[in-house]
Residue frames relative to the residue before (quaternion, step in Angstrom):
aa qw qx qy qz dx dy dz
M 1.0000 0.0000 0.0000 0.0000 0.00 0.00 0.00
K 0.4807 -0.6859 0.4684 0.2812 3.58 -0.87 0.96
R 0.2037 -0.7699 0.5977 0.0921 3.56 -1.05 0.91
F 0.0583 -0.7988 0.5987 0.0015 3.55 -1.05 0.84
F 0.3276 -0.7028 0.5962 0.2081 3.54 -1.07 0.85
I 0.0497 -0.7815 0.6218 -0.0117 3.56 -0.89 1.03
N 0.2611 -0.7843 0.5448 0.1409 3.58 -0.60 1.11
L 0.4833 0.6170 -0.4497 0.4283 3.53 0.65 1.25
P 0.5486 -0.5414 0.4850 0.4133 3.61 -1.21 0.29
L 0.1211 -0.7964 0.5909 0.0431 3.58 -0.91 0.90
V 0.0366 -0.7890 0.6128 -0.0251 3.57 -0.90 0.99
A 0.5263 -0.6584 0.4396 0.3103 3.57 -0.80 1.03
H 0.8534 0.1810 -0.1675 0.4592 3.53 -1.19 0.84
E 0.5798 0.5227 -0.4112 0.4707 3.59 1.19 0.45
A 0.3906 -0.6869 0.5574 0.2548 3.56 -1.27 0.43
I 0.0974 -0.7979 0.5935 0.0398 3.58 -1.07 0.74
D 0.3943 -0.6537 0.5850 0.2738 3.52 -1.34 0.40
L 0.4213 -0.7348 0.4799 0.2285 3.55 -0.78 1.04
P 0.5451 -0.5573 0.4970 0.3812 3.58 -1.18 0.49
K 0.6565 -0.5717 0.3226 0.3715 3.57 -1.05 0.81
E 0.6953 0.4885 -0.3016 0.4324 3.59 0.81 -0.97
V 0.6414 0.5041 -0.3245 0.4787 3.59 1.09 -0.68
R 0.6276 0.5419 -0.3289 0.4519 3.56 0.99 -0.86
L 0.6805 0.4885 -0.2994 0.4568 3.58 0.82 -0.97
Y 0.6401 0.5231 -0.3301 0.4557 3.57 1.00 -0.78
M 0.6664 0.5013 -0.3056 0.4596 3.59 0.92 -0.89
E 0.7656 0.4180 -0.2096 0.4417 3.55 0.81 -1.05
R 0.7899 0.3542 -0.1793 0.4675 3.60 0.86 -0.90
V 0.7185 0.4023 -0.2466 0.5111 3.57 1.10 -0.67
L 0.7738 0.3215 -0.1753 0.5168 3.57 0.73 -1.05
R 0.2311 -0.8116 0.4982 0.1990 3.58 1.27 -0.47
L 0.1346 0.8066 -0.5570 0.1449 3.54 0.86 1.00
K 0.2821 -0.7490 0.5815 0.1459 3.53 -1.13 0.77
P 0.6367 -0.5116 0.3945 0.4211 3.61 -1.16 0.46
G 0.7467 0.3522 -0.2941 0.4816 3.54 -0.95 0.98
H 0.5052 0.6558 -0.4226 0.3688 3.58 1.28 -0.17
S 0.3694 -0.7324 0.5332 0.2070 3.59 -0.92 0.96
I 0.0186 0.7887 -0.6122 0.0537 3.56 -0.95 0.96
T 0.3208 -0.7060 0.5883 0.2294 3.56 -1.36 0.10
L 0.1168 -0.7897 0.6005 0.0455 3.56 -0.96 0.93
F 0.0458 0.7654 -0.6419 0.0010 3.57 -1.20 0.59
N 0.2625 -0.7898 0.5377 0.1345 3.57 -1.14 0.60
G 0.6228 -0.5902 0.3290 0.3942 3.57 1.23 0.39
Q 0.5959 0.5796 -0.3593 0.4240 3.58 1.27 0.02
G 0.6647 -0.4694 0.3016 0.4970 3.57 1.29 0.05
G 0.8070 0.2142 -0.1883 0.5171 3.54 -1.01 0.84
Q 0.2298 -0.7648 0.5884 0.1266 3.53 -1.35 0.09
F 0.3372 -0.7423 0.5509 0.1783 3.54 -1.28 0.41
N 0.3418 -0.6599 0.6226 0.2453 3.53 -1.06 0.79
A 0.0136 0.8185 -0.5703 0.0685 3.57 -0.92 0.86
E 0.2834 -0.7366 0.5901 0.1700 3.53 -1.35 0.28
F 0.3649 -0.7183 0.5527 0.2131 3.55 -0.84 1.02
Q 0.1953 -0.8236 0.5275 0.0723 3.57 -0.71 1.11
G 0.5445 -0.6053 0.4090 0.4121 3.58 1.25 -0.18
N 0.8091 0.2611 -0.2077 0.4837 3.55 -1.31 0.37
G 0.6881 -0.5227 0.2780 0.4195 3.57 1.02 0.83
R 0.5896 0.5768 -0.3521 0.4423 3.56 1.25 0.33
V 0.0647 -0.7835 0.6179 0.0096 3.56 -1.08 0.86
Q 0.2538 -0.7424 0.6015 0.1505 3.54 -1.04 0.85
L 0.2930 -0.7474 0.5718 0.1691 3.58 -0.67 1.12
L 0.2367 -0.7574 0.5948 0.1282 3.54 -1.04 0.83
D 0.8163 -0.2033 0.1498 0.5195 3.60 -0.73 -0.97
F 0.4324 -0.6669 0.5506 0.2552 3.54 -1.33 0.51
A 0.1374 -0.7789 0.6085 0.0653 3.57 -0.98 0.88
S 0.2895 -0.7727 0.5445 0.1504 3.58 -0.63 1.16
I 0.1918 0.7937 -0.5385 0.2079 3.54 0.48 1.27
E 0.0045 -0.7969 0.6035 -0.0292 3.57 -0.80 1.04
R 0.1039 -0.7987 0.5921 0.0268 3.54 -1.01 0.87
E 0.3385 0.7489 -0.4982 0.2762 3.57 1.10 0.71
S 0.5011 -0.6544 0.4815 0.2980 3.55 -1.09 0.73
P 0.5152 -0.6207 0.4806 0.3441 3.61 -1.12 0.54
L 0.6589 0.4551 -0.2967 0.5203 3.58 1.28 -0.33
S 0.2606 -0.7652 0.5716 0.1406 3.59 -0.62 1.14
I 0.0789 -0.8314 0.5498 -0.0166 3.58 -0.51 1.22
H 0.1229 -0.7628 0.6336 0.0404 3.55 -0.86 1.08
L 0.1399 -0.8010 0.5803 0.0456 3.57 -0.46 1.23
I 0.1099 -0.7588 0.6409 0.0366 3.57 -0.76 1.12
Q 0.0078 -0.8593 0.5043 -0.0856 3.54 -0.16 1.34
G 0.3833 -0.6888 0.5695 0.2330 3.54 -0.85 1.03
I 0.4452 -0.7247 0.4426 0.2841 3.60 -0.63 1.06
S 0.1677 -0.7755 0.6055 0.0624 3.52 -1.11 0.85
K 0.6762 -0.5385 0.3374 0.3727 3.55 -1.29 0.26
G 0.9076 -0.0089 0.0326 0.4185 3.50 -1.28 0.74
E 0.8703 -0.0203 0.0417 0.4903 3.50 -0.86 -1.08
R 0.5509 0.6139 -0.4121 0.3871 3.61 1.09 -0.49
M 0.6851 0.4639 -0.2831 0.4850 3.57 0.90 -0.92
D 0.6179 0.5479 -0.3432 0.4475 3.58 1.01 -0.78
V 0.6699 0.4930 -0.2965 0.4694 3.57 0.90 -0.93
T 0.6318 0.5377 -0.3344 0.4471 3.58 0.95 -0.84
L 0.6840 0.4813 -0.2906 0.4648 3.59 0.87 -0.92
Q 0.6462 0.5255 -0.3213 0.4507 3.56 0.94 -0.87
K 0.7316 0.4321 -0.2459 0.4665 3.57 0.75 -1.03
A 0.5946 0.5508 -0.3708 0.4534 3.60 1.09 -0.59
T 0.6288 0.5175 -0.3265 0.4798 3.57 1.08 -0.72
E 0.6628 0.5021 -0.3028 0.4656 3.57 0.88 -0.92
L 0.7281 0.4346 -0.2330 0.4762 3.58 1.05 -0.78
G 0.6676 -0.6016 0.2674 0.3477 3.57 1.22 0.35
A 0.3450 0.7254 -0.5316 0.2688 3.64 1.14 0.29
S 0.2873 -0.7812 0.5326 0.1535 3.58 -0.89 0.92
R 0.7843 0.0924 -0.0615 0.6103 3.59 1.24 -0.37
I 0.0800 -0.7919 0.6051 0.0183 3.56 -1.01 0.86
S 0.0859 -0.7900 0.6069 0.0154 3.56 -0.84 1.06
P 0.2046 -0.7640 0.5982 0.1286 3.63 -0.40 1.15
V 0.0376 -0.8194 0.5718 -0.0112 3.59 -0.88 0.92
T 0.3570 -0.6756 0.5945 0.2502 3.53 -1.31 0.48
T 0.1149 -0.7951 0.5951 0.0212 3.54 -1.06 0.84
E 0.7389 -0.4099 0.2888 0.4501 3.58 -1.30 0.10
R 0.7854 0.3340 -0.1567 0.4970 3.57 0.94 -0.89
S 0.3380 0.7448 -0.5118 0.2628 3.59 1.18 0.31
V 0.3535 -0.7280 0.5518 0.2015 3.56 -0.86 1.00
V 0.6943 0.4563 -0.2565 0.4939 3.56 1.06 -0.82
R 0.0111 -0.7736 0.6333 -0.0186 3.56 -0.91 1.00
L 0.0638 -0.8292 0.5550 -0.0187 3.58 -0.59 1.15
D 0.3404 -0.6928 0.5871 0.2436 3.55 -0.99 0.82
E 0.7506 -0.4230 0.2491 0.4424 3.58 -1.27 0.18
E 0.6711 0.5041 -0.3065 0.4490 3.59 0.90 -0.89
R 0.6801 0.4730 -0.2895 0.4794 3.57 0.89 -0.91
A 0.6186 0.5434 -0.3458 0.4500 3.59 1.05 -0.69
E 0.6399 0.5180 -0.3259 0.4647 3.59 1.02 -0.76
R 0.6597 0.4971 -0.3088 0.4716 3.58 0.94 -0.87
R 0.6530 0.5072 -0.3153 0.4657 3.56 0.97 -0.83
H 0.6248 0.5390 -0.3368 0.4535 3.59 1.02 -0.77
E 0.6365 0.5145 -0.3250 0.4738 3.60 0.99 -0.79
R 0.6505 0.5101 -0.3129 0.4677 3.57 0.96 -0.87
W 0.6664 0.5068 -0.3055 0.4536 3.57 0.89 -0.91
N 0.6315 0.5228 -0.3354 0.4640 3.59 1.01 -0.77
S 0.6279 0.5329 -0.3289 0.4623 3.57 1.04 -0.77
I 0.6327 0.5255 -0.3243 0.4672 3.57 1.04 -0.77
L 0.6467 0.5141 -0.3225 0.4619 3.60 0.96 -0.82
R 0.6591 0.5074 -0.3158 0.4566 3.59 0.92 -0.87
S 0.6588 0.5049 -0.3090 0.4643 3.58 0.93 -0.88
A 0.6383 0.5239 -0.3245 0.4613 3.57 1.02 -0.79
C 0.6449 0.5059 -0.3194 0.4756 3.60 1.04 -0.74
E 0.6022 0.5444 -0.3561 0.4628 3.58 1.04 -0.71
Q 0.7077 0.4767 -0.2601 0.4520 3.56 0.93 -0.92
C 0.7870 0.3834 -0.1889 0.4449 3.58 0.78 -1.02
G 0.5646 -0.6512 0.3671 0.3500 3.59 1.23 -0.11
R 0.4619 0.6668 -0.4683 0.3503 3.60 1.21 0.12
N 0.2597 -0.7808 0.5529 0.1312 3.56 -1.06 0.78
H 0.6550 0.3833 -0.3186 0.5679 3.56 1.32 0.30
I 0.3339 -0.7263 0.5651 0.2044 3.59 -0.87 0.96
P 0.4877 -0.6542 0.4757 0.3285 3.63 -0.82 0.85
Q 0.4987 -0.6232 0.5073 0.3250 3.56 -1.14 0.64
L 0.1053 -0.7882 0.6052 0.0377 3.57 -0.80 1.04
D 0.2711 -0.7864 0.5375 0.1382 3.56 -0.47 1.21
D 0.5859 -0.5356 0.4626 0.3948 3.55 -1.29 0.29
L 0.5951 -0.5590 0.4398 0.3742 3.55 -1.22 0.52
Q 0.0406 0.8011 -0.5914 0.0828 3.56 -0.80 1.08
K 0.5834 -0.5355 0.4591 0.4027 3.54 -1.31 0.13
L 0.6212 -0.5767 0.3862 0.3638 3.54 -1.10 0.76
E 0.6421 0.5560 -0.3379 0.4054 3.58 0.86 -0.94
R 0.6662 0.5099 -0.3098 0.4475 3.58 0.95 -0.84
V 0.6667 0.4990 -0.3096 0.4590 3.58 0.92 -0.87
L 0.6358 0.5206 -0.3345 0.4613 3.59 0.98 -0.78
S 0.6538 0.5101 -0.3126 0.4634 3.58 0.95 -0.84
E 0.6630 0.4970 -0.3075 0.4678 3.58 0.94 -0.87
T 0.6345 0.5291 -0.3305 0.4563 3.57 1.02 -0.78
R 0.6579 0.5217 -0.3085 0.4470 3.56 0.98 -0.86
H 0.7727 0.3716 -0.1869 0.4794 3.57 0.93 -0.90
A 0.4426 0.6782 -0.4705 0.3502 3.60 1.26 0.11
D 0.6000 -0.5383 0.4368 0.3993 3.53 -1.24 0.46
G 0.1911 -0.8260 0.5249 0.0753 3.53 -0.42 1.20
C 0.2913 -0.6978 0.6117 0.2323 3.51 -1.33 0.20
P 0.6314 -0.5784 0.3465 0.3830 3.61 -1.06 0.60
D 0.7338 0.3954 -0.2272 0.5035 3.59 1.18 -0.50
E 0.3745 0.7330 -0.4875 0.2913 3.60 1.12 0.61
G 0.1208 -0.7867 0.6026 0.0573 3.56 -1.05 0.86
R 0.0917 -0.7786 0.6189 0.0475 3.58 -1.16 0.64
I 0.0332 0.8103 -0.5824 0.0556 3.57 -0.76 1.02
V 0.1447 -0.7483 0.6398 0.0990 3.54 -1.22 0.61
L 0.3623 -0.7247 0.5398 0.2283 3.57 -0.86 0.94
A 0.0993 0.7945 -0.5841 0.1329 3.55 -0.71 1.14
P 0.5034 -0.6646 0.4556 0.3119 3.62 -0.82 0.94
T 0.7206 0.4100 -0.2373 0.5063 3.58 1.15 -0.62
G 0.3335 0.7681 -0.4900 0.2426 3.58 1.25 0.21
T 0.2937 -0.7806 0.5330 0.1424 3.55 -1.02 0.81
H 0.6799 0.4521 -0.2851 0.5020 3.59 1.27 0.10
T 0.2374 -0.7356 0.6112 0.1702 3.55 -1.32 0.35
L 0.6692 -0.5081 0.3565 0.4086 3.56 -1.24 0.37
H 0.6285 0.5703 -0.3386 0.4063 3.58 1.02 -0.76
E 0.6350 0.5363 -0.3339 0.4445 3.59 1.18 -0.41
M 0.6222 0.5810 -0.3330 0.4055 3.59 1.22 -0.39
A 0.4646 -0.6189 0.5486 0.3165 3.52 -1.24 0.56
Q 0.5885 -0.5987 0.4068 0.3601 3.56 -1.11 0.64
P 0.2026 -0.7885 0.5684 0.1184 3.61 -0.71 1.04
A 0.4166 -0.6511 0.5588 0.3002 3.55 -1.31 0.29
R 0.7701 0.1330 -0.0606 0.6209 3.54 1.25 -0.57
L 0.0574 -0.8263 0.5594 -0.0306 3.57 -0.87 0.95
S 0.1636 -0.7455 0.6391 0.0954 3.56 -1.00 0.93
V 0.1005 -0.8002 0.5912 0.0030 3.57 -0.86 1.05
L 0.1354 -0.7973 0.5864 0.0462 3.59 -0.74 1.09
I 0.0013 0.7883 -0.6130 0.0528 3.55 -0.83 1.11
G 0.4094 -0.7383 0.4877 0.2224 3.56 -0.90 0.92
P 0.6095 -0.5450 0.4256 0.3879 3.61 -1.33 0.08
E 0.8176 -0.2423 0.1616 0.4968 3.60 -1.25 -0.36
G 0.7557 0.3937 -0.2157 0.4769 3.58 0.87 -0.90
G 0.5243 -0.6425 0.4067 0.3834 3.56 1.27 0.03
L 0.5842 -0.5486 0.4574 0.3855 3.54 -1.33 0.01
S 0.4788 -0.6438 0.5041 0.3196 3.57 -1.09 0.62
D 0.6599 -0.4921 0.3756 0.4259 3.57 -1.25 0.32
A 0.6444 0.5286 -0.3233 0.4481 3.57 1.01 -0.81
E 0.6600 0.5029 -0.3104 0.4638 3.59 1.01 -0.77
I 0.6254 0.5168 -0.3406 0.4752 3.57 1.04 -0.70
E 0.6545 0.4977 -0.3112 0.4766 3.59 0.96 -0.81
L 0.6216 0.5312 -0.3374 0.4665 3.58 1.06 -0.72
A 0.6442 0.5126 -0.3184 0.4701 3.57 0.99 -0.82
I 0.6402 0.5171 -0.3228 0.4675 3.58 0.95 -0.86
G 0.6580 0.5175 -0.3011 0.4566 3.56 1.00 -0.82
N 0.7033 0.4100 -0.2513 0.5235 3.56 1.26 -0.40
G 0.7077 -0.5223 0.2470 0.4066 3.54 1.16 0.63
F 0.5153 0.6371 -0.4254 0.3842 3.61 1.23 0.23
T 0.3169 -0.7325 0.5753 0.1789 3.56 -1.07 0.81
P 0.3745 -0.7318 0.5148 0.2436 3.65 -0.75 0.95
I 0.0955 -0.8129 0.5743 -0.0184 3.54 -0.62 1.23
R 0.1685 -0.7523 0.6221 0.1364 3.56 -1.13 0.62
L 0.2378 -0.7378 0.6133 0.1513 3.56 -1.18 0.65
G 0.8156 -0.1710 0.0715 0.5482 3.55 0.08 1.28
T 0.6433 -0.5461 0.3953 0.3629 3.54 -1.33 -0.26
R 0.6163 0.5635 -0.3375 0.4344 3.58 1.29 -0.08
I 0.4212 -0.6802 0.5385 0.2645 3.57 -1.15 0.66
L 0.2148 -0.8045 0.5473 0.0847 3.57 -0.69 1.12
R 0.5119 -0.5927 0.5180 0.3439 3.55 -1.18 0.58
T 0.6453 -0.5480 0.3537 0.3976 3.57 -1.14 0.56
E 0.6843 0.4768 -0.3008 0.4625 3.61 0.96 -0.79
T 0.6340 0.5020 -0.3313 0.4861 3.59 1.20 -0.45
A 0.6278 0.5750 -0.3366 0.4024 3.56 0.97 -0.87
G 0.6588 0.5187 -0.3177 0.4427 3.57 0.90 -0.89
L 0.6743 0.4882 -0.2946 0.4692 3.56 0.89 -0.91
A 0.6631 0.5232 -0.3098 0.4366 3.56 0.93 -0.90
I 0.7082 0.4577 -0.2835 0.4567 3.58 0.80 -0.96
L 0.6514 0.5069 -0.3340 0.4552 3.61 0.97 -0.73
A 0.6463 0.5001 -0.3248 0.4761 3.58 0.97 -0.78
A 0.6528 0.5277 -0.3176 0.4410 3.58 0.98 -0.83
V 0.7132 0.4409 -0.2813 0.4667 3.61 0.80 -0.92
Q 0.6061 0.5267 -0.3659 0.4704 3.60 1.11 -0.52
T 0.6371 0.5172 -0.3265 0.4691 3.58 1.08 -0.68
L 0.7081 0.4635 -0.2637 0.4629 3.58 0.93 -0.89
W 0.8599 0.1185 0.0204 0.4960 3.57 0.74 -1.07
G 0.6716 0.5223 -0.2953 0.4346 3.59 1.23 -0.19
D 0.7319 -0.4360 0.3186 0.4156 3.55 -0.98 -0.89
F 0.4162 0.6816 -0.4999 0.3351 3.60 1.14 0.52
C-alpha cells in the first residue's frame, strides 16, 4: 500500500484536502483512482489507513499505532559532501534508523554554502528524509539540524543533558578502538568527515569533547560508505537488526 507524508493534523474518520504537490503526484504520476487504499502519516507517530476519493480529497479511516523506531537513539554528525553523495547518506541514514542528523562544515569540506543556498539545501534534504520515511515505513521524521560548523556541534553535544549510557564515536583511519570494545549505549553520537576526511586537529577536538576514535577495519571508506557501514554495525550490535 502506498504511503504518503502529509504535513497536516490528521484525525481518524475525517476527510481532508490534500496539499497541491501531493494531489498532483497521486493523480498525475501514480494515477490513483477514487476508492484506492493508501496510508498517510504526519511524522507525529503512527499512521492512518485512508481512501483516495478523487479531486484532491482523502477520507481518513482508522489510526494504527505502528512504530518502527530503533531502541538505539542515533545522532549522525555528518560532514557535508558533494551532490548525490550527501543525498544518499541522508536517505540511507533514515532507512537505517538515525533519529537526528547534523550536517556540518569542516576544514576539508569541498562544499561551501552561503545562507541562501544552505536554506535551499536544507529544504531539499528534508524532502529526502520524508521520502525515505515513506519508503521504509518509519512514522517519525528524523530531526534535521541547520548546517553548522563542526566546532559548534561538538560543543553543543558535550554540554547537552547527557544520560549515563550515552556513547560518542568519531570514525578515524588512525583510530585505536573498535565497536566491540564499547559498552552498549542507549544513545549514540557518530561523527563522520566529508570526502577529504577530518583533519588531525578536528579528530583531536572531537576526542576532547568526549568522542572515542573508532576504526572500521583496515580499509579507507568513502564518506557515503562510512555512514552506512557504521549505522548498520551499531544497529546490529545494539539496535534492532
